[in-house]
MARZA-31746 format. One line per 8 residues: their letters; for each residue x negated, y, z negated of C-alpha. Coordinates in Angstrom, 2 decimals, padded with zeros to 5 digits, always signed. Example, Ala and Ser with C-alpha at 12.3 -4.5 7.8 and 13.67 -1.06 7.14 Angstrom:
<gufis>
AS = -012.30 -004.50 -007.80  -013.67 -001.06 -007.14
</gufis>
This chain:
<gufis>
XXXXXXXX = -114.69 +029.90 -070.16  -111.38 +030.80 -069.15  -112.14 +034.40 -069.87  -114.81 +034.37 -067.39  -113.10 +033.56 -064.11  -112.59 +036.92 -062.44  -115.82 +038.67 -061.69  -115.96 +042.60 -061.18
XXXXXXXX = -116.00 +043.17 -057.06  -117.18 +046.62 -056.47  -115.37 +048.92 -054.57  -116.25 +049.17 -050.79  -115.55 +052.60 -048.93  -115.02 +052.25 -045.25  -114.68 +055.25 -042.28  -110.78 +056.04 -042.03
XXXXXXXX = -109.36 +053.75 -044.54  -105.79 +053.75 -045.49  -104.79 +054.96 -048.92  -103.35 +051.34 -049.02  -106.76 +049.87 -047.84  -108.43 +051.70 -050.82  -105.82 +050.25 -053.13  -107.16 +046.79 -052.14
XXXXXXXX = -110.67 +048.02 -052.84  -109.53 +048.74 -056.64  -108.27 +045.25 -056.78  -111.46 +043.83 -057.99  -112.44 +046.96 -060.44  -111.72 +047.78 -064.11  -110.88 +051.09 -065.91  -108.59 +053.33 -064.07
XXXXXXXX = -109.05 +051.70 -060.54  -108.08 +048.34 -061.83  -105.05 +049.92 -063.66  -104.02 +052.10 -060.29  -104.04 +048.88 -058.42  -101.90 +047.08 -060.94  -099.55 +049.71 -060.76  -099.14 +049.56 -057.05
XXXXXXXX = -098.70 +045.90 -057.16  -095.81 +046.18 -060.01  -094.28 +048.81 -058.14  -094.44 +046.94 -054.48  -092.95 +044.11 -056.30  -090.06 +046.18 -057.94  -088.84 +047.93 -054.89  -088.94 +044.87 -052.73
XXXXXXXX = -086.58 +042.93 -055.33  -083.45 +043.47 -054.14  -081.50 +042.47 -057.64  -083.63 +045.29 -058.85  -082.18 +048.46 -060.53  -084.86 +051.48 -060.26  -085.21 +053.82 -062.95  -087.16 +056.93 -062.41
XXXXXXXX = -088.53 +059.18 -065.29  -089.67 +062.39 -064.46  -091.54 +064.87 -067.24  -093.93 +067.73 -066.81  -093.75 +070.29 -064.38  -094.24 +067.90 -061.36  -092.21 +070.05 -059.08  -094.55 +073.35 -059.76
XXXXXXXX = -097.69 +071.03 -059.19  -095.87 +070.19 -055.73  -094.75 +066.65 -056.28  -090.94 +067.54 -055.46  -091.31 +066.25 -051.62  -092.27 +063.15 -052.67  -089.95 +062.29 -055.49  -087.18 +063.63 -052.98
XXXXXXXX = -088.32 +061.08 -050.51  -088.22 +058.42 -052.64  -084.79 +059.07 -053.29  -083.97 +059.05 -049.62  -085.77 +055.95 -049.05  -083.94 +054.29 -051.63  -086.61 +053.73 -054.14  -084.66 +055.53 -056.85
XXXXXXXX = -081.52 +054.22 -057.92  -081.08 +056.42 -061.35  -083.09 +059.36 -061.73  -083.71 +061.13 -065.58  -085.65 +064.06 -065.94  -086.25 +067.62 -067.07  -084.27 +070.69 -067.07  -087.23 +072.65 -066.24
XXXXXXXX = -087.91 +070.12 -063.07  -084.52 +070.56 -061.86  -084.88 +074.36 -062.38  -088.25 +074.66 -060.17  -086.27 +072.40 -057.55  -083.62 +074.72 -057.38  -085.64 +077.72 -056.63  -087.51 +075.83 -054.08
XXXXXXXX = -084.47 +075.44 -052.24  -083.49 +078.86 -052.19  -086.65 +079.45 -050.02  -088.33 +080.91 -053.19  -091.97 +079.59 -053.54  -094.18 +078.74 -056.46  -097.93 +080.05 -056.00  -101.26 +078.61 -056.52
XXXXXXXX = -103.32 +080.64 -059.41  -105.80 +079.99 -061.96  -106.00 +077.93 -064.93  -107.96 +080.89 -066.73  -106.32 +084.19 -066.28  -105.45 +087.31 -068.09  -102.17 +086.64 -069.16  -101.17 +089.82 -070.33
XXXXXXXX = -101.90 +091.50 -067.42  -099.75 +088.51 -065.55  -096.90 +089.76 -067.97  -097.26 +092.86 -066.80  -096.98 +092.30 -063.41  -093.60 +090.12 -064.17  -095.59 +086.58 -062.95  -094.99 +083.73 -065.33
XXXXXXXX = -097.99 +081.00 -065.10  -097.84 +076.95 -065.69  -101.49 +076.29 -065.90  -102.72 +077.20 -062.82  -099.23 +077.47 -060.83  -097.94 +081.37 -060.63  -094.09 +082.05 -060.55  -092.64 +085.30 -059.67
XXXXXXXX = -090.00 +086.52 -062.73  -087.86 +087.54 -059.85  -087.24 +084.37 -058.83  -084.96 +083.72 -062.06  -082.61 +086.43 -060.97  -082.13 +084.76 -057.60  -081.65 +081.49 -059.42  -079.04 +082.64 -061.79
XXXXXXXX = -077.23 +084.55 -058.84  -077.21 +081.17 -057.27  -075.65 +079.33 -060.21  -072.93 +081.65 -061.32  -070.65 +081.17 -058.11  -071.33 +077.54 -058.74  -070.08 +077.21 -062.42  -067.36 +079.30 -061.41
XXXXXXXX = -065.94 +076.38 -059.17  -066.70 +073.59 -061.87  -063.63 +071.42 -063.23  -062.64 +072.02 -066.98  -064.28 +069.62 -068.40  -067.76 +067.30 -066.91  -070.73 +065.31 -067.80  -074.26 +066.69 -067.47
XXXXXXXX = -074.72 +064.19 -064.59  -071.10 +065.96 -062.88  -072.65 +069.17 -063.45  -075.82 +068.67 -061.67  -074.21 +066.61 -058.76  -072.19 +069.83 -058.13  -074.92 +071.90 -057.97  -076.78 +069.41 -055.62
XXXXXXXX = -073.69 +069.57 -053.82  -074.17 +073.32 -053.07  -077.87 +073.13 -051.88  -078.91 +073.84 -048.77  -082.59 +072.50 -048.83  -082.64 +068.43 -047.65  -085.89 +068.54 -049.30  -084.67 +069.09 -052.91
XXXXXXXX = -084.41 +066.74 -054.97  -080.62 +067.29 -056.66  -079.50 +067.67 -052.80  -081.04 +064.33 -052.15  -079.78 +062.56 -055.08  -076.13 +064.12 -054.32  -076.57 +062.91 -050.70  -077.64 +059.55 -051.55
XXXXXXXX = -075.34 +058.88 -054.60  -077.92 +058.59 -056.83  -077.40 +059.63 -060.49  -079.24 +062.24 -062.39  -079.50 +062.70 -066.09  -080.67 +065.19 -067.57  -080.31 +064.61 -071.56  -082.22 +067.58 -072.72
XXXXXXXX = -080.56 +070.19 -070.11  -080.00 +072.92 -073.01  -084.05 +072.69 -073.10  -084.73 +074.99 -069.77  -083.45 +078.23 -068.38  -080.61 +075.69 -066.45  -079.23 +075.42 -070.03  -079.64 +078.99 -070.74
XXXXXXXX = -078.09 +080.52 -068.28  -075.08 +077.57 -068.58  -074.92 +079.20 -072.23  -074.74 +082.61 -071.12  -072.04 +082.40 -068.40  -070.16 +080.32 -070.74  -070.28 +083.33 -073.54  -067.60 +085.07 -070.82
XXXXXXXX = -066.19 +082.14 -068.84  -064.98 +078.43 -069.53  -067.80 +076.10 -069.19  -067.04 +072.71 -070.87  -069.83 +070.32 -070.67  -069.74 +066.84 -072.42  -073.03 +065.81 -073.48  -072.14 +062.27 -074.27
XXXXXXXX = -069.91 +061.33 -071.04  -073.06 +060.23 -069.47  -074.09 +057.40 -071.66  -070.96 +055.18 -070.35  -072.16 +055.46 -066.62  -075.46 +055.00 -067.93  -075.24 +051.74 -070.11  -072.77 +050.21 -067.38
XXXXXXXX = -075.26 +050.34 -064.90  -077.65 +048.69 -067.47  -075.22 +045.80 -068.01  -074.33 +045.48 -064.34  -078.15 +045.22 -063.19  -079.12 +041.55 -062.47  -083.13 +042.86 -062.88  -084.22 +046.07 -063.83
XXXXXXXX = -087.52 +048.32 -063.49  -088.58 +051.61 -064.53  -091.41 +054.08 -063.27  -092.14 +056.73 -065.99  -094.08 +059.76 -065.00  -095.29 +061.50 -068.09  -093.23 +060.73 -071.18  -090.76 +062.74 -073.67
XXXXXXXX = -087.23 +062.49 -073.48  -086.74 +061.07 -069.97  -088.90 +058.20 -071.03  -087.02 +057.38 -074.27  -083.52 +058.08 -072.74  -084.33 +055.14 -070.19  -086.13 +052.71 -072.46  -083.36 +053.31 -074.97
XXXXXXXX = -080.65 +052.59 -072.62  -081.57 +048.94 -072.83  -080.86 +048.10 -076.76  -077.44 +048.07 -076.70  -077.50 +045.50 -074.02  -079.13 +042.03 -074.17  -081.48 +042.92 -071.34  -085.08 +044.41 -071.02
XXXXXXXX = -086.83 +046.04 -068.25  -088.52 +043.32 -065.89  -090.81 +046.11 -064.70  -092.35 +048.95 -066.16  -094.99 +051.41 -064.75  -096.04 +054.69 -066.62  -098.12 +057.34 -065.44  -099.68 +059.34 -068.55
XXXXXXXX = -102.28 +061.55 -070.07  -101.11 +061.08 -073.53  -102.87 +058.97 -075.97  -101.05 +056.06 -078.72  -102.78 +057.17 -081.56  -100.40 +060.42 -082.51  -097.27 +057.84 -082.81  -095.88 +060.41 -080.41
XXXXXXXX = -093.49 +058.89 -077.37  -095.07 +060.25 -074.37  -098.20 +058.21 -075.50  -096.89 +055.05 -076.71  -097.83 +051.83 -074.92  -095.56 +049.77 -072.93  -096.45 +046.86 -075.25  -094.89 +049.05 -078.01
XXXXXXXX = -091.86 +049.18 -076.11  -091.65 +045.19 -076.21  -091.38 +045.05 -080.01  -088.05 +047.15 -079.61  -086.64 +044.77 -076.82  -086.94 +047.47 -074.25  -089.54 +046.02 -072.24  -089.46 +042.60 -071.82
XXXXXXXX = -091.74 +039.59 -073.38  -092.70 +038.45 -069.83  -092.15 +041.72 -067.98  -094.94 +043.01 -065.59  -096.16 +046.39 -067.07  -098.81 +048.91 -066.83  -099.98 +052.16 -067.85  -102.26 +054.52 -066.17
XXXXXXXX = -104.05 +056.75 -067.84  -104.64 +060.02 -065.64  -103.12 +062.89 -063.79  -099.71 +061.93 -062.15  -100.20 +064.28 -059.51  -102.99 +062.20 -058.33  -101.76 +058.83 -058.97  -098.15 +059.14 -058.38
XXXXXXXX = -098.69 +060.21 -054.61  -101.37 +057.55 -054.29  -099.06 +054.50 -055.34  -095.94 +055.67 -053.35  -098.58 +056.45 -050.12  -100.28 +053.07 -050.82  -096.93 +050.86 -051.03  -095.24 +052.97 -048.09
XXXX = -098.05 +052.04 -045.75  -098.18 +048.45 -047.10  -094.61 +047.84 -046.06  -094.81 +049.16 -042.68
</gufis>
């Protein structure tokens, strides 16, 4: 029978093996291991396709968890052409760029005590409240120098240009001329600070202005690929960009822990996206159900080593 042509091949662990070699051992496995291998294969093909415009969606608390450098390096290595992310990740990126740290805590804590100590908790990450004061101090002079009217992408580009940390996601994007879109920027401390500034000084951000540049890039792209970490607004903003073009994504990877049964976008399968025409009928796609702080570094490291 055709369905019985690929036997399971047990993975073998050897001394001093590379991440890429470990991934190769997953090629004959099933469940998460098999999906992780498939994600590596699709990602490798996507970034080596010279005609492919590469989208990257970043949701969840990935910067606080320690994934900032990986994303920044992907931008500088030209593995990302268009970044769509949450305001929260950008807030934490700016905080880190100021030399301020997130700290390892515990997932079980006395949160009332933390509140009294002016410490904010993100699962097992601690963030001092005073960091947001430094964040505000950094943004105010930047806001004062902004043009009269600008897009969200323009705003983020101006902020990135004012950062001194080459490991910053925003600065890397600015240096490499990679557009950063944050369609729900209001839903963050960055958006809150912009609104507070706007109460006494002019700050006019056109939330629709980014659409033209994004759609133009979709039209101009010969082929397209998307790497989605998490879901939410970044995922939908990227996928819906194809609805007004005659195209669909040719490659699609999703790293998530959300499930599809609730009908929510974050857990929606990439196959479901085919029904909308967002992902192509013949596109290579895979969803890896696992913690992205584990799977993203493994995929990126495996392909990086495999291309050396």
